[in-house]
C-alpha positions as CSV (number, residue, x, y, z in Angstrom):
1,X,-63.6,265.0,-151.7
2,X,-64.3,266.9,-148.4
3,X,-64.9,264.6,-145.4
4,X,-67.1,266.1,-142.7
5,X,-69.1,264.6,-139.9
6,X,-72.3,264.5,-141.9
7,X,-71.2,262.2,-144.7
8,X,-68.3,260.0,-145.4
9,X,-67.8,257.8,-148.4
10,X,-65.7,254.7,-147.8
11,X,-65.5,251.9,-150.3
12,X,-68.7,253.2,-151.9
13,X,-70.6,253.3,-148.7
14,X,-72.3,256.6,-147.8
15,X,-73.0,257.3,-144.2
16,X,-76.0,259.5,-143.4
17,X,-76.8,259.6,-139.7
18,X,-80.5,259.4,-138.8
19,X,-82.6,258.9,-135.8
20,X,-81.1,255.9,-133.9
21,X,-80.9,256.0,-130.1
22,X,-77.2,255.7,-129.8
23,X,-74.8,257.8,-131.9
24,X,-71.3,256.5,-132.6
25,X,-68.8,259.4,-133.3
26,X,-66.0,257.5,-134.9
27,X,-62.7,257.9,-136.8
28,X,-63.3,257.6,-140.5
29,X,-60.7,254.8,-140.7
30,X,-63.2,252.6,-138.8
31,X,-66.2,253.3,-140.9
32,X,-66.1,250.1,-142.9
33,X,-65.7,247.9,-139.9
34,X,-68.4,249.6,-137.9
35,X,-70.9,249.4,-140.7
36,X,-70.1,245.7,-141.2
37,X,-70.6,244.9,-137.5
38,X,-73.8,246.9,-137.5
39,X,-75.1,244.9,-140.5
40,X,-74.2,241.4,-139.4
41,X,-75.5,241.9,-135.9
42,X,-78.6,243.9,-136.8
43,X,-77.5,246.7,-134.4
44,X,-80.1,249.1,-135.8
45,X,-80.2,251.2,-132.7
46,X,-76.7,252.4,-133.5
47,X,-76.2,255.4,-135.8
48,X,-72.8,256.4,-137.1
49,X,-71.1,259.7,-137.9
50,X,-67.4,259.9,-138.8
51,X,-64.7,262.5,-138.5
52,X,-62.0,262.6,-141.2
53,X,-59.4,259.8,-140.8
54,X,-56.7,262.3,-141.8
55,X,-57.0,263.8,-138.3
56,X,-54.6,261.1,-137.2
57,X,-51.9,263.1,-138.9
58,X,-52.7,265.9,-136.4
59,X,-53.8,264.1,-133.2
60,X,-53.8,267.3,-131.2
61,X,-56.9,268.3,-133.3
62,X,-58.9,265.2,-132.4
63,X,-60.3,266.3,-129.0
64,X,-61.7,269.5,-130.3
65,X,-63.2,267.8,-133.3
66,X,-64.8,265.2,-131.1
67,X,-66.1,267.8,-128.7
68,X,-67.7,269.8,-131.5
69,X,-69.4,266.7,-132.9
70,X,-70.7,265.7,-129.4
71,X,-72.2,269.1,-128.8
72,X,-73.7,269.3,-132.2
73,X,-75.6,266.0,-132.0
74,X,-76.2,265.7,-128.2
75,X,-79.8,266.9,-128.3
76,X,-80.8,264.3,-130.9
77,X,-79.6,261.1,-129.2
78,X,-80.1,259.3,-125.9
79,X,-76.5,258.3,-125.8
80,X,-73.3,259.2,-127.6
81,X,-70.2,256.9,-127.7
82,X,-66.8,258.0,-129.1
83,X,-65.2,255.3,-131.2
84,X,-61.6,256.5,-130.8
85,X,-58.9,255.2,-128.5
86,X,-56.3,257.7,-127.2
87,X,-54.8,257.8,-130.7
88,X,-51.8,260.0,-129.9
89,X,-53.7,262.7,-128.0
90,X,-51.7,262.1,-124.8
91,X,-54.8,261.7,-122.6
92,X,-56.5,264.8,-123.9
93,X,-59.3,262.9,-125.7
94,X,-60.1,261.0,-122.5
95,X,-60.2,264.3,-120.6
96,X,-62.5,265.8,-123.2
97,X,-64.8,262.8,-123.1
98,X,-64.9,262.9,-119.3
99,X,-65.8,266.6,-119.3
100,X,-68.6,265.9,-121.8
101,X,-69.8,262.9,-119.9
102,X,-69.4,260.4,-122.8
103,X,-67.5,257.2,-123.0
104,X,-64.8,256.1,-125.5
105,X,-63.0,252.9,-126.6
106,X,-60.3,252.0,-124.1
107,X,-56.7,251.5,-125.2
108,X,-53.9,253.5,-126.8
109,X,-54.9,253.1,-130.5
110,X,-56.8,251.0,-132.9
111,X,-53.9,248.6,-133.4
112,X,-54.3,247.7,-129.8
113,X,-58.1,247.3,-129.6
114,X,-58.2,245.4,-132.9
115,X,-55.9,242.8,-131.5
116,X,-57.4,243.1,-128.0
117,X,-55.9,245.5,-125.6
118,X,-54.8,242.8,-123.1
119,X,-53.1,240.7,-125.8
120,X,-51.5,243.7,-127.5
121,X,-50.1,244.8,-124.1
122,X,-48.5,241.4,-123.7
123,X,-46.7,241.8,-127.0
124,X,-45.4,245.3,-126.3
125,X,-42.0,244.2,-124.9
126,X,-41.2,242.1,-128.0
127,X,-42.9,244.1,-130.8
128,X,-41.5,247.6,-130.3
129,X,-39.9,247.4,-133.8
130,X,-43.2,246.5,-135.5
131,X,-45.1,248.8,-137.9
132,X,-48.8,248.1,-138.0
133,X,-51.3,248.3,-140.8
134,X,-55.1,247.6,-140.6
135,X,-57.4,246.9,-143.5
136,X,-58.0,250.6,-143.9
137,X,-54.4,251.5,-143.9
138,X,-53.5,248.8,-146.4
139,X,-56.1,250.2,-148.8
140,X,-55.0,253.7,-148.2
141,X,-51.3,253.1,-147.8
142,X,-50.2,255.6,-150.4
143,X,-52.6,258.4,-149.2
144,X,-51.9,258.0,-145.5
145,X,-48.3,256.8,-145.3
146,X,-46.3,256.9,-148.5
147,X,-47.2,260.3,-149.8
148,X,-47.6,262.2,-146.5
149,X,-44.1,261.1,-145.5
150,X,-42.7,262.2,-148.9
151,X,-41.5,258.7,-149.8
152,X,-43.0,259.0,-153.3
153,X,-40.7,262.0,-153.9
154,X,-37.7,261.1,-151.7
155,X,-37.4,257.4,-151.2
156,X,-34.1,258.0,-149.4
157,X,-36.1,259.1,-146.4
158,X,-37.1,255.5,-145.9
159,X,-34.2,255.0,-143.4
160,X,-35.1,258.2,-141.6
161,X,-38.6,257.1,-140.9
162,X,-38.3,253.3,-140.8
163,X,-34.7,252.6,-140.0
164,X,-35.6,251.3,-136.5
165,X,-38.4,249.1,-137.6
166,X,-37.9,245.4,-138.4
167,X,-41.3,244.1,-139.6
168,X,-44.6,245.2,-140.9
169,X,-47.6,243.5,-139.2
170,X,-50.8,243.5,-141.1
171,X,-53.6,243.2,-138.6
172,X,-56.4,241.8,-140.9
173,X,-60.0,242.4,-140.0
174,X,-61.2,240.4,-143.0
175,X,-60.0,237.4,-145.0
176,X,-59.1,239.1,-148.3
177,X,-56.2,237.7,-150.3
178,X,-56.0,240.8,-152.4
179,X,-55.4,242.9,-149.2
180,X,-52.8,240.4,-148.0
181,X,-50.9,240.8,-151.2
182,X,-51.2,244.6,-151.1
183,X,-49.9,244.5,-147.5
184,X,-47.0,242.3,-148.5
185,X,-46.1,244.8,-151.2
186,X,-46.2,247.6,-148.6
187,X,-43.7,245.7,-146.5
188,X,-41.5,245.2,-149.5
189,X,-41.6,248.9,-150.3
190,X,-40.5,249.7,-146.8
191,X,-37.9,246.9,-146.8
192,X,-39.5,245.2,-143.7
193,X,-40.3,241.6,-142.9
194,X,-43.9,240.8,-143.4
195,X,-46.3,239.2,-140.9
196,X,-50.0,238.6,-141.6
197,X,-52.0,238.4,-138.4
198,X,-55.8,237.9,-138.5
199,X,-57.2,239.9,-135.6
200,X,-60.8,240.3,-136.7
201,X,-62.6,243.2,-134.9
202,X,-61.2,242.6,-131.5
203,X,-62.3,244.8,-128.7
204,X,-64.2,247.0,-131.2
205,X,-66.8,244.3,-131.5
206,X,-67.0,243.8,-127.8
207,X,-67.5,247.5,-127.1
208,X,-70.2,247.9,-129.8
209,X,-72.0,244.8,-128.5
210,X,-72.2,246.5,-125.0
211,X,-74.0,249.5,-126.4
212,X,-77.6,248.5,-125.8
213,X,-80.5,250.7,-126.9
214,X,-81.3,252.9,-123.9
215,X,-85.0,252.4,-124.2
216,X,-84.9,248.7,-125.0
217,X,-86.0,246.0,-122.6
218,X,-83.8,242.8,-122.4
219,X,-84.8,239.5,-120.7
């Protein structure tokens, strides 16, 4: 399946951007969470278009991909918001967003904003040997971690990639026992201690709640 910024299918959900007032340009790894927050909060003024999640394997490509999407959709929306953190771009995405005059999610990566950037920063000094998984990465562990690193073909590479890690932290956005067990299996496969930490949506929810419809009136 080819993922582009017009349609992304995740867990059977097809995204087809329409005529809302605020467009979210997001990483495909966040599609399920964004759609859930839109639905439960009735944020109908928010539209969503996603870039391929696999861009995280090539973070240097993210700024140009975001720029292309902003320029392509800018004339159709009152406001555009970029639902990426820095995500390994070394500040380049922030510079791109500044040049385009659009805002983005603050923080270094989604692991940080799911937990809450302030709380994640407090843990930094004690969790530098932790490997993080979100709901999306638990579901897509083989496609985004195991196979791209060649561990399916060369399990001896485990020590090369993960020799300095001590634990796997599953940052759960939802309460799903099946995902917990799958995450535990991922930890076992990597020979890491397992920790299940329920973060919910963290700063992602806070940021989305702040995106009011530009033409709306609030008392």
